[in-house]
N, C-alpha and C positions, 0 to 999 in steps of 0.2 A: 521622528516619525513613529507613531504608535502602531503596533501590530496586534490585532485581535484574532484569536483562534476560537472557532466555534463549529458546531455541527450545522450543516446546511439543510434547509428544508427542500423537499422534492421540487418545489416551484423554482428553486435556485439552480437546479442541475444544469440548465442550459448554460449558465456561466461557467460551470465546470467543463462542460463539453467544449466550449470555446477555448478555455485555457489549455485543455488537453490536445487541441489541434497541434500544439508545440510538442506533445508527448505521445508520439506514435499513434495518433488518431484514436486514442481511447474514447469510449463513451460510457455514460452511466446507464444503469438499469434500475428504474424506479422500484421494481418489484423486489430486488434483492440487495441493493446497495445502501450503505450509510456512508456519507461523505463528510469529512471535516475539512475546513478551509482556513487559511491564513489570509487576513485582510489588512491591507495597508491603505489608509485614507479611503476606506470604503470599497477598494478594488480587490478582487480575488487575485492573490499572488502565489498561493501554494495550496496543495491538497494532499489528502490521503483518503483511501477508500477501504472499507471493510465490506466484503461481498459474502453473503450467506449462501453457501452451497448446501445441497441436501446432506452432505457428509462432512462439513467442516466450514470454518471461517478462514477466508483468504484476505490478507492485507496486500494492497497494491496501490497504484496511483500516487505513490509518494513523489510529488513533483513540485518544484519551486521554479518560478519564472526566472529567466536569466538575470533580470535586474535585481533580484533579491537573494541570489545565491551567496553563500558564505556568511549569512546572518544567523545561522542556527535554526532556521525555520523547519527544515526537514526533521531535525531532532525534536523540536517542540510538537510537530504534527504526529510523529510516531508515539511520543509520550502520551498525547491525548488519547490515541487509540488504546494504548496499554492501560490507561486509567479507566477506560470504558469497558474493555474486553479482556484485560489481563488475567482474569480468572478462568479463561477458556484456552484451549489449545489453539494456536494461531499458525497458519501456514503462509508462506510467501515464496515467490520466485525472485531471487536476488541476482542482479548482474554481478559478474565475478568481482569487479572492483569494489562493490559495496558489501561484500560478505562481512568484513570487519565492522562496518557501521552497524549492520543489523545484529551482528554478534554481540555488540556492546549492550544491546537490549535483551539478550538472552536467547536469540535465535541460534540454532545450530544447523549446519548442512546435514541433509539426510539423502539417502539414495532415492532416486526418482520413484522407484517401485513402492516406497513407503507413503507417497502422497495419496490422499483420498482420491478415488477415481475421477470425480467431477472436477476437482482442482487440477489434476494431472492432464485432463482433456484439453484445458485451455492452451497448453503448449504442445498439442499433438503434432504440430508441424515440425517439431524437433525429432520426431520418429524415435523416441526413447533415448535421445542423446542430448539432454538439456545442456550439459557442460559444453558440448560442441556448438551449441547456439549461444554460448556466452552467459548461460543462466545456471544458477545453483538453487535447487529446491531447499527450503529451510523450514524448520519447525521450532515453535516456542511453546513450551509447556507452562502451565500456570505455576507461579512460585508457591512452594510449600507454605502452608499456613503456620 
């Protein structure tokens, strides 16, 4: 089975929203999101999103459907994001078990206070205690030239 990974057009975001029903009910925002997808036989089976905030780029939505987990798709999706945006500082909120996964791409945990304000606001429900919510803020700086 061949897997194709590519950026989705905004007209395809409804497919992402359907897949993300399995992923905490996330939804795309056509004004600020770029989404990359993994397709198996024409069906969307994995995603990652880069959201442009006024004060930084946030990577999230790294999700692979249950039927395709363990195939390395999350790794491939994150790599596509780095190929496209790796020359910029990237932020994310990692679940605690995935800190090592993101660390393998160069992200490092940072104190919540170091997050750009609009990115920090997305997890305001944690009341300044992201680790207590099972989340670690992380930052990836561009590789030196």
